[in-house]
C-alpha positions in Angstrom: 0.0 0.2 -0.4 1.0 3.5 -0.8 1.2 6.5 1.9 -2.4 7.5 1.1 -4.0 4.2 1.4 -2.2 3.6 4.6 -3.3 6.9 6.3 -7.0 6.1 5.3 -6.6 2.7 7.2 -5.4 4.6 10.2 -8.3 7.5 10.0 -10.9 4.5 9.2 -9.5 3.0 12.8 -9.7 5.9 14.3 -13.1 7.0 13.1 -14.5 3.3 14.2 -12.7 3.6 17.5 -14.6 7.4 18.2 -17.9 5.8 17.5 -17.3 3.3 20.7 -16.2 6.5 22.5 -19.5 8.5 22.1 -21.0 5.3 22.7 -19.5 5.4 26.1 -19.7 9.0 26.9 -15.9 9.2 26.9 -14.2 12.8 25.2 -11.0 12.0 25.3 -8.8 8.4 25.4 -5.0 8.8 26.3 -2.7 5.8 25.0 0.8 6.1 26.6 3.8 3.6 25.1 6.7 3.7 27.5 9.6 1.0 28.8 6.9 0.3 31.8 3.8 0.5 30.2 3.8 -0.8 26.5 0.8 0.0 24.5 0.6 -1.5 20.8 -2.8 1.0 20.3 -0.3 3.6 19.6 1.1 2.0 17.2 -2.1 1.0 15.7 -3.5 4.4 15.2 -0.5 6.3 14.6 2.2 4.5 13.3 4.7 5.6 16.3 6.3 2.4 17.0 7.1 3.5 20.4 7.9 5.9 23.5 4.9 8.2 22.8 1.6 9.1 24.1 -1.3 9.5 22.0 -4.7 11.3 22.6 -7.9 10.5 20.7 -10.5 12.9 20.9 -14.1 11.9 20.2 -14.6 14.1 17.3 -11.6 12.0 15.5 -8.7 14.7 16.4 -5.7 13.6 17.6 -2.5 14.8 19.2 1.1 12.6 19.5 3.8 13.5 21.7 6.8 11.7 21.2 10.2 11.2 22.6 12.0 10.9 19.8 10.6 13.5 17.6 13.1 12.4 14.8 11.8 9.4 14.2 8.1 10.3 14.3 8.9 13.1 11.7 10.8 10.3 9.7 8.5 7.4 9.3 5.2 10.6 8.8 3.5 9.5 12.1 0.0 10.0 11.9 -1.7 12.6 14.3 -3.2 15.5 13.9 -0.3 17.2 15.6 2.9 15.8 16.9 4.9 17.2 19.5 8.3 16.5 21.1 8.3 15.7 24.9 10.3 18.5 25.6 7.1 20.7 24.6 6.3 19.9 28.4 6.5 17.9 31.5 7.6 14.2 30.4 5.6 12.7 33.6 3.0 10.6 32.5 0.0 12.7 34.2 1.4 16.2 33.2 2.0 15.2 29.8 -1.5 14.0 29.5 -2.9 17.1 30.8 -1.0 19.1 28.5 -2.0 16.9 25.4 -5.6 16.9 26.9 -5.7 21.1 26.8 -4.1 21.2 23.6 -7.4 19.1 22.2 -9.5 21.3 23.9 -10.7 19.4 26.6 -13.0 21.2 28.9 -13.9 21.0 32.6 -15.2 17.9 33.8 -14.6 15.9 30.4 -14.1 12.3 30.9 -10.6 10.9 30.1 -10.0 7.3 29.5 -6.2 6.5 30.3 -4.6 3.1 30.1 -6.3 0.3 31.5 -2.9 -1.2 32.7 -2.4 2.0 34.9 -0.8 0.7 38.4 -3.4 2.4 41.2 -0.5 4.6 43.0 0.1 6.3 39.3 -3.8 6.5 38.6 -3.8 8.6 41.6 -1.2 10.7 40.7 -3.4 11.6 37.7 -6.5 12.1 39.8 -4.5 14.7 41.8 -2.8 16.3 39.0 -5.4 16.2 36.8 -8.6 17.7 39.1 -10.5 19.8 36.7 -11.2 16.3 34.4 -13.2 13.2 35.1 -10.0 11.0 35.1 -11.1 7.0 34.1 -9.0 3.6 34.2 -11.5 0.7 33.5 -10.7 -2.9 32.8 -13.9 -3.0 30.2 -13.4 0.6 28.6 -12.8 2.2 25.6 -9.0 0.4 25.4 -10.5 -2.9 25.8 -12.7 -2.1 22.8 -9.1 -1.2 20.4 -7.9 -4.8 22.1 -11.2 -6.3 20.3 -10.4 -4.2 16.7 -7.2 -5.2 16.6 -8.2 -8.8 17.0 -9.8 -8.5 13.1 -7.4 -7.2 10.7 -7.8 -4.5 8.5 -6.5 -4.8 4.5 -3.1 -3.4 5.5 -2.3 -6.0 8.5 -3.2 -8.7 6.6 -1.0 -7.5 3.7 2.0 -6.7 6.0 1.3 -10.3 8.2 1.4 -12.3 4.6 4.8 -10.4 3.8 6.0 -11.9 7.2 4.7 -14.9 6.3 6.6 -15.2 3.3 10.1 -14.2 5.0 9.2 -16.9 7.5 8.9 -19.5 4.6 11.6 -18.4 3.1 13.8 -18.4 6.3 12.2 -22.1 6.7 13.6 -23.6 3.8 17.1 -21.8 4.4 16.9 -23.7 7.8 16.0 -27.4 6.5 18.5 -27.3 3.9 20.8 -25.8 6.2 20.4 -29.0 8.8 20.5 -31.0 5.8 24.1 -30.1 4.4 25.6 -29.6 8.3 25.4 -25.8 8.0 23.5 -25.7 11.3 25.3 -28.1 14.3 24.0 -26.5 17.2 20.9 -24.2 18.5 22.7 -21.2 18.1 23.3 -21.5 14.5 20.0 -21.6 14.0 19.1 -18.8 15.7 21.7 -16.7 14.4 20.6 -17.8 10.8 17.3 -16.9 11.6 18.7 -13.1 13.0 20.4 -12.6 9.6 18.2 -13.8 7.5 15.4 -11.8 8.6 16.7 -8.5 8.7 18.0 -9.2 5.4 14.6 -9.1 3.9 13.4 -6.1 6.0 12.3 -7.3 8.9 12.4 -5.0 12.5 13.4 -7.9 14.1 12.2 -11.6 15.1 8.6 -11.5 16.9 10.1 -12.9 19.7 13.6 -14.4 21.4 13.7 -17.9 19.2 13.2 -20.9 21.1 15.9 -23.7 19.5 15.8 -26.9 21.6 17.7 -29.8 20.3 16.6 -33.5 21.4 18.1 -33.0 24.9 16.3 -29.9 25.6 13.0 -30.9 23.5 11.0 -32.2 26.3 10.7 -28.5 27.5 7.2 -26.5 26.4 9.3 -23.5 26.0 13.2 -24.1 26.0 15.2 -22.4 28.9 17.5 -20.7 28.5 15.8 -20.1 24.7 18.7 -21.9 23.2 22.3 -22.5 23.9 25.2 -24.3 21.9 23.7 -27.8 22.5 23.5 -29.9 19.6 20.4 -29.4 17.2 18.6 -31.9 14.8 20.6 -35.0 15.9 19.2 -38.1 16.9 15.7 -37.3 18.5 13.5 -34.6 18.3 14.2 -31.1 18.4 11.8 -28.0 18.0 12.7 -24.7 16.6 10.0 -21.8 17.2 10.9 -18.5 15.8 9.0 -15.6 14.2 9.8 -12.4 12.5 8.3 -8.9 12.6 7.4 -7.1 9.6 6.2 -3.5 9.8 5.1 -4.2 13.4 3.3 -7.5 12.7 4.6 -10.6 13.7 4.6 -14.1 12.4 5.2 -17.3 14.7 5.8 -20.8 13.4 7.4 -24.1 15.1 9.3 -26.8 13.4 9.9 -29.9 14.9 13.0 -32.0 13.6 13.2 -35.8 13.9 16.3 -37.7 13.2 16.1 -41.8 13.4 16.2 -44.4 15.1 13.0 -43.1 16.9 11.4 -45.1 20.2 7.9 -46.4 19.4 6.7 -42.9 21.9 8.4 -40.6 19.4 7.1 -41.9 16.7 3.3 -41.9 18.7 3.8 -38.4 19.1 4.7 -37.4 15.9 1.9 -39.1 14.6 -0.5 -37.5 16.7 0.8 -34.1 16.6 0.2 -34.0 12.6 -3.3 -35.7 13.4 -3.9 -32.9 15.6 -3.0 -30.1 12.9 -4.6 -31.9 10.1 -8.3 -32.5 11.8 -7.9 -29.0 13.8 -7.7 -26.8 10.9 -11.0 -27.7 9.7 -12.5 -25.8 12.5 -10.7 -22.8 11.7 -13.9 -21.1 9.9 -15.6 -18.2 10.6 -18.5 -18.5 12.7 -17.4 -21.4 14.6 -16.6 -21.2 18.4 -12.7 -21.3 19.0 -13.1 -23.7 21.6 -14.1 -26.7 19.1 -10.7 -27.1 17.6 -8.8 -27.4 21.0 -11.5 -29.7 22.6 -10.8 -31.7 19.3 -7.1 -32.1 19.7 -7.7 -32.6 23.4 -10.3 -35.7 22.1 -7.3 -37.0 19.9 -4.2 -37.0 22.7 -6.7 -38.1 25.5 -7.2 -41.6 23.5 -3.7 -42.3 24.1 -3.6 -41.1 27.6 -1.7 -37.6 26.5 -2.6 -34.3 27.2 -1.5 -30.8 25.5 -0.2 -28.6 28.6 -0.7 -25.4 26.5 -3.3 -23.9 24.8 -4.1 -24.9 20.7 -3.6 -21.2 19.6 -3.4 -17.1 19.7 -3.9 -14.8 17.3 -0.6 -12.6 15.9 -0.6 -8.9 15.1 1.4 -5.7 16.6 1.8 -8.2 19.7 2.9 -11.9 19.7 0.1 -13.1 21.6 -3.6 -11.3 20.9 -6.9 -12.2 20.7 -8.5 -14.4 20.1 -6.8 -17.0 22.4 -8.0 -20.8 21.0 -8.5 -22.9 23.9 -10.8 -25.3 25.6 -12.2 -23.3 28.2 -12.7 -20.3 25.8 -16.5 -18.9 25.8 -19.0 -20.4 23.4 -19.8 -16.7 22.6 -15.9 -17.0 21.4 -16.0 -17.2 17.5 -13.4 -17.0 14.6 -14.4 -14.0 12.7 -12.7 -13.4 8.8 -9.5 -10.9 9.5 -8.5 -13.2 12.6 -5.0 -14.2 12.1 -4.2 -17.4 14.4 -1.9 -19.9 15.4 -2.7 -23.6 15.4 0.0 -25.5 17.4 -0.5 -28.7 18.6 2.7 -29.9 21.0 3.0 -33.0 22.9 6.0 -33.0 25.4 7.6 -36.5 27.7 10.9 -36.1 29.7 12.2 -39.4 28.0 11.1 -38.7 24.1 11.5 -35.2 24.0 9.1 -32.6 22.4 6.9 -32.6 19.0 5.2 -29.5 18.1 4.2 -28.1 14.6 2.7 -24.6 14.2 1.1 -22.4 11.6 -0.4 -19.1 10.8 -3.8 -18.9 9.6 -5.9 -16.4 8.2 -9.7 -16.8 8.7 -11.1 -15.9 5.4 -15.2 -15.1 4.7 -15.2 -18.6 3.4 -13.2 -20.5 5.3 -9.5 -20.2 6.3 -6.1 -19.5 4.5 -2.9 -20.9 6.0 -0.3 -18.7 5.6 3.3 -20.5 6.9 4.9 -23.7 5.7 6.1 -25.0 8.8 6.3 -28.8 9.0 7.4 -31.7 10.8 10.8 -32.7 9.1 12.1 -36.1 9.0 15.8 -36.5 8.7 
């Protein structure tokens, strides 16, 4: 998309959010992103990747104060007015007071701040901004943004598909490098991913890559994330990684299986593959998200095995977003077109190692599209 199209998308998001504000009788919503309180809504509405405060008035006017004003200008952050932190006090309460005044806030206007604001910080807001009604609600306008972000718009889908394409390219490089012996250790795999993703224009990996050779793959999330231990040698190895393109994350897990394998290891491999093949048919619009997870639970339970984590989660500006695909999810939580969700069945045994197969799935109007090409690799 070109700049005009991207900005139009941002404008649509702000308009939709303002409708929710008006319904909730909120005059101004303030989103703060800082080292101690990250909030992806700032980037979602303004393109500013971090360290800024964004205020949105219910009439659609916006103002952004950025710690790095040079970065804000270089990326052409989207806001009616962009100011440096140095234009006012840097303390959150004072900075917020400064912003809402510049947006024309009137006495007793209802100002909603980050849901994650601590109680002591909330009291500081109340003490310092006495002319307004300061709100911090669990189910307020900020939670509405979380629900908005669960359904991706055209630009978000475009960015995520590019992240998936890059991920798929790296998957093939990794497999070939394991086969030709270039990758010998966990750290070899991790460093290759770091190099290849940045060569392709990614901001970073989506999270710290998890590489666990046969001696550590029994862990759901190996600790530490990777070492210099052998990788993809005899037994089961797990590689969990993703890349971040224009803010949007991919998330995949491959399992490498090198024989000879035990009967239990073969069973785990076949069950995880069966779970992935059968659960994907539940990743369709209108189907409760819990149905896929319950299906996988049934497959594993038939062999007296249990998956110790949820079946999937949304991805986007954060690596874990709504919807969360788990057996205890409400029946009211259904897949919607525009959801981008992982499907990641896994089994882990202390004596056999672990198997996980994870791909990213876009829910479409008529079904699903698997964006990534992760798989179980037999060596």
